[in-house]
TILO-286741 format. One record per residue: x, y negated, z of N, C-alpha, C in turn; residue in one letter; residue number from 1. Coordinates in nm, 3 decimals. Layout:
<atoms>
nxx; nyy; nzz; caxx; cayy; cazz; cxx; cyy; czz; type; seq
X; Y; Z; X; Y; Z; X; Y; Z; A; NUM
...
</atoms>
This chain:
<atoms>
nxx; nyy; nzz; caxx; cayy; cazz; cxx; cyy; czz; type; seq
0.088; 0.117; -0.002; -0.009; 0.009; 0.002; 0.088; -0.124; 0.001; M; 1
0.067; -0.218; -0.083; 0.154; -0.326; -0.107; 0.099; -0.436; -0.015; E; 2
0.200; -0.514; 0.049; 0.170; -0.611; 0.145; 0.136; -0.748; 0.064; M; 3
0.050; -0.815; 0.107; 0.020; -0.949; 0.039; 0.130; -1.044; 0.103; G; 4
0.126; -1.171; 0.036; 0.220; -1.272; 0.066; 0.200; -1.323; 0.213; T; 5
0.087; -1.333; 0.266; 0.059; -1.373; 0.405; 0.108; -1.267; 0.497; V; 6
0.089; -1.141; 0.466; 0.141; -1.045; 0.549; 0.289; -1.031; 0.557; D; 7
0.355; -1.064; 0.442; 0.497; -1.062; 0.430; 0.557; -1.187; 0.525; I; 8
0.488; -1.295; 0.505; 0.530; -1.419; 0.578; 0.518; -1.392; 0.719; K; 9
0.422; -1.331; 0.768; 0.400; -1.302; 0.915; 0.508; -1.198; 0.955; E; 10
0.534; -1.092; 0.881; 0.640; -1.007; 0.903; 0.777; -1.071; 0.920; H; 11
0.811; -1.161; 0.819; 0.939; -1.220; 0.821; 0.950; -1.326; 0.935; L; 12
0.835; -1.390; 0.968; 0.829; -1.480; 1.073; 0.871; -1.411; 1.213; L; 13
0.832; -1.291; 1.226; 0.845; -1.205; 1.347; 0.983; -1.145; 1.337; Q; 14
1.043; -1.111; 1.223; 1.153; -1.025; 1.214; 1.283; -1.091; 1.159; S; 15
1.271; -1.213; 1.102; 1.384; -1.267; 1.045; 1.411; -1.405; 1.091; D; 16
1.527; -1.426; 1.167; 1.550; -1.554; 1.222; 1.572; -1.663; 1.118; E; 17
1.636; -1.629; 1.002; 1.652; -1.735; 0.900; 1.521; -1.779; 0.850; D; 18
1.428; -1.682; 0.823; 1.291; -1.727; 0.774; 1.231; -1.813; 0.874; F; 19
1.236; -1.780; 1.002; 1.168; -1.855; 1.110; 1.224; -1.995; 1.111; R; 20
1.365; -2.002; 1.104; 1.424; -2.142; 1.103; 1.369; -2.219; 0.985; R; 21
1.364; -2.156; 0.872; 1.316; -2.232; 0.751; 1.175; -2.276; 0.766; L; 22
1.091; -2.189; 0.825; 0.953; -2.227; 0.847; 0.933; -2.343; 0.949; A; 23
1.020; -2.343; 1.054; 1.019; -2.457; 1.143; 1.065; -2.584; 1.078; Q; 24
1.162; -2.585; 0.992; 1.210; -2.701; 0.925; 1.098; -2.746; 0.842; K; 25
1.031; -2.659; 0.760; 0.923; -2.696; 0.666; 0.809; -2.773; 0.753; H; 26
0.786; -2.712; 0.871; 0.676; -2.775; 0.952; 0.719; -2.909; 1.000; H; 27
0.842; -2.929; 1.034; 0.901; -3.054; 1.090; 0.891; -3.155; 0.964; Q; 28
0.926; -3.124; 0.852; 0.924; -3.213; 0.735; 0.775; -3.241; 0.709; Y; 29
0.690; -3.152; 0.725; 0.547; -3.174; 0.699; 0.488; -3.282; 0.796; D; 30
0.529; -3.267; 0.924; 0.484; -3.360; 1.025; 0.545; -3.498; 1.006; E; 31
0.666; -3.507; 0.970; 0.720; -3.646; 0.933; 0.666; -3.709; 0.815; Q; 32
0.631; -3.622; 0.702; 0.559; -3.676; 0.596; 0.416; -3.721; 0.630; L; 33
0.354; -3.649; 0.709; 0.220; -3.701; 0.757; 0.220; -3.818; 0.829; D; 34
0.314; -3.848; 0.918; 0.337; -3.979; 0.986; 0.340; -4.096; 0.884; K; 35
0.429; -4.065; 0.785; 0.449; -4.173; 0.668; 0.319; -4.195; 0.594; L; 36
0.264; -4.098; 0.564; 0.140; -4.103; 0.464; 0.030; -4.183; 0.542; I; 37
0.016; -4.174; 0.678; -0.090; -4.240; 0.744; -0.057; -4.395; 0.764; H; 38
0.060; -4.443; 0.727; 0.096; -4.583; 0.742; 0.024; -4.652; 0.629; K; 39
-0.010; -4.766; 0.661; -0.087; -4.864; 0.560; 0.012; -4.907; 0.473; I; 40
0.136; -4.960; 0.509; 0.233; -5.006; 0.420; 0.367; -4.936; 0.452; H; 41
0.436; -4.895; 0.346; 0.571; -4.831; 0.369; 0.680; -4.939; 0.318; L; 42
0.781; -4.950; 0.399; 0.901; -5.031; 0.369; 0.976; -4.946; 0.256; S; 43
1.064; -5.017; 0.186; 1.142; -4.953; 0.080; 1.209; -4.824; 0.145; E; 44
1.269; -4.853; 0.270; 1.338; -4.743; 0.333; 1.253; -4.620; 0.358; E; 45
1.131; -4.653; 0.402; 1.036; -4.551; 0.429; 0.984; -4.478; 0.293; E; 46
0.995; -4.548; 0.192; 0.954; -4.483; 0.062; 1.060; -4.396; 0.023; K; 47
1.187; -4.433; 0.046; 1.301; -4.344; 0.006; 1.296; -4.225; 0.109; V; 48
1.270; -4.250; 0.229; 1.253; -4.133; 0.328; 1.148; -4.036; 0.276; E; 49
1.033; -4.094; 0.235; 0.928; -4.002; 0.186; 0.964; -3.911; 0.075; E; 50
1.032; -3.968; -0.023; 1.087; -3.894; -0.131; 1.179; -3.789; -0.087; V; 51
1.277; -3.825; -0.005; 1.366; -3.733; 0.052; 1.306; -3.615; 0.125; N; 52
1.215; -3.650; 0.202; 1.151; -3.549; 0.292; 1.072; -3.448; 0.194; L; 53
1.012; -3.505; 0.093; 0.939; -3.421; -0.006; 1.029; -3.323; -0.074; K; 54
1.154; -3.373; -0.111; 1.256; -3.288; -0.182; 1.296; -3.185; -0.090; K; 55
1.334; -3.215; 0.050; 1.387; -3.124; 0.140; 1.277; -3.017; 0.175; M; 56
1.152; -3.064; 0.190; 1.038; -2.969; 0.208; 1.026; -2.871; 0.100; K; 57
1.037; -2.919; -0.032; 1.023; -2.830; -0.131; 1.138; -2.741; -0.141; L; 58
1.259; -2.779; -0.127; 1.388; -2.694; -0.106; 1.357; -2.577; -0.008; H; 59
1.312; -2.617; 0.110; 1.298; -2.516; 0.209; 1.184; -2.424; 0.173; V; 60
1.082; -2.471; 0.101; 0.970; -2.381; 0.060; 1.030; -2.285; -0.046; K; 61
1.109; -2.336; -0.138; 1.169; -2.250; -0.240; 1.248; -2.139; -0.183; D; 62
1.329; -2.161; -0.070; 1.400; -2.074; -0.012; 1.322; -1.972; 0.065; Q; 63
1.203; -2.007; 0.119; 1.121; -1.916; 0.185; 1.057; -1.827; 0.070; M; 64
1.017; -1.883; -0.037; 0.952; -1.798; -0.144; 1.051; -1.702; -0.197; E; 65
1.181; -1.742; -0.207; 1.285; -1.659; -0.252; 1.303; -1.534; -0.158; S; 66
1.299; -1.561; -0.026; 1.307; -1.448; 0.074; 1.185; -1.356; 0.063; M; 67
1.066; -1.410; 0.044; 0.950; -1.335; 0.028; 0.961; -1.241; -0.091; I; 68
1.003; -1.289; -0.209; 1.018; -1.225; -0.325; 1.126; -1.109; -0.311; L; 69
1.225; -1.137; -0.248; 1.336; -1.039; -0.207; 1.286; -0.930; -0.128; K; 70
1.195; -0.969; -0.029; 1.138; -0.861; 0.063; 1.038; -0.775; -0.022; Y; 71
0.955; -0.835; -0.097; 0.856; -0.771; -0.187; 0.933; -0.663; -0.276; R; 72
1.042; -0.714; -0.342; 1.113; -0.625; -0.430; 1.185; -0.507; -0.356; Q; 73
1.240; -0.533; -0.240; 1.291; -0.430; -0.158; 1.199; -0.326; -0.109; Q; 74
1.088; -0.377; -0.064; 0.985; -0.292; -0.005; 0.917; -0.216; -0.116; S; 75
0.909; -0.265; -0.236; 0.858; -0.191; -0.354; 0.957; -0.078; -0.395; G; 76
1.084; -0.099; -0.382; 1.171; 0.010; -0.412; 1.151; 0.135; -0.311; K; 77
1.132; 0.091; -0.177; 1.116; 0.193; -0.080; 0.976; 0.262; -0.088; F; 78
0.880; 0.190; -0.135; 0.749; 0.254; -0.128; 0.711; 0.335; -0.253; S; 79
0.797; 0.328; -0.353; 0.781; 0.385; -0.482; 0.795; 0.536; -0.472; A; 80
0.855; 0.587; -0.365; 0.880; 0.738; -0.352; 1.014; 0.764; -0.409; G; 81
1.050; 0.897; -0.398; 1.186; 0.935; -0.443; 1.212; 0.902; -0.592; P; 82
1.325; 0.865; -0.607; 1.376; 0.848; -0.745; 1.401; 0.976; -0.823; A; 83
1.357; 0.968; -0.950; 1.388; 1.090; -1.038; 1.515; 1.087; -1.105; K; 84
1.586; 1.188; -1.092; 1.725; 1.196; -1.162; 1.728; 1.252; -1.285; L; 85
</atoms>
C-alpha cells in the first residue's frame, strides 16, 4: 500500500531531524511573511525582506519536497517485492 504525501510528511516529521528542522524553518518564514502581509504600508526594506522570505520559504519547501520524493522512491523499491534476476 502506497503512502500519500501527507502520510510521508507525518512520518518524516517524526523520524527525520533534518525534515523536522526544515518544517520549522518553513513555519517561521510563513509567520514572518504573515506579519509583513498584514501591514498597511511596507517600507522599501520590508519589501526586500518580503521577497527574500518568499525565496527562502520556497527553497525550504523544495528541499522538503525532494526529501518526500526520495522517501517515496526508496519505499517503492522496498514494497515492490523481491527483485527478479
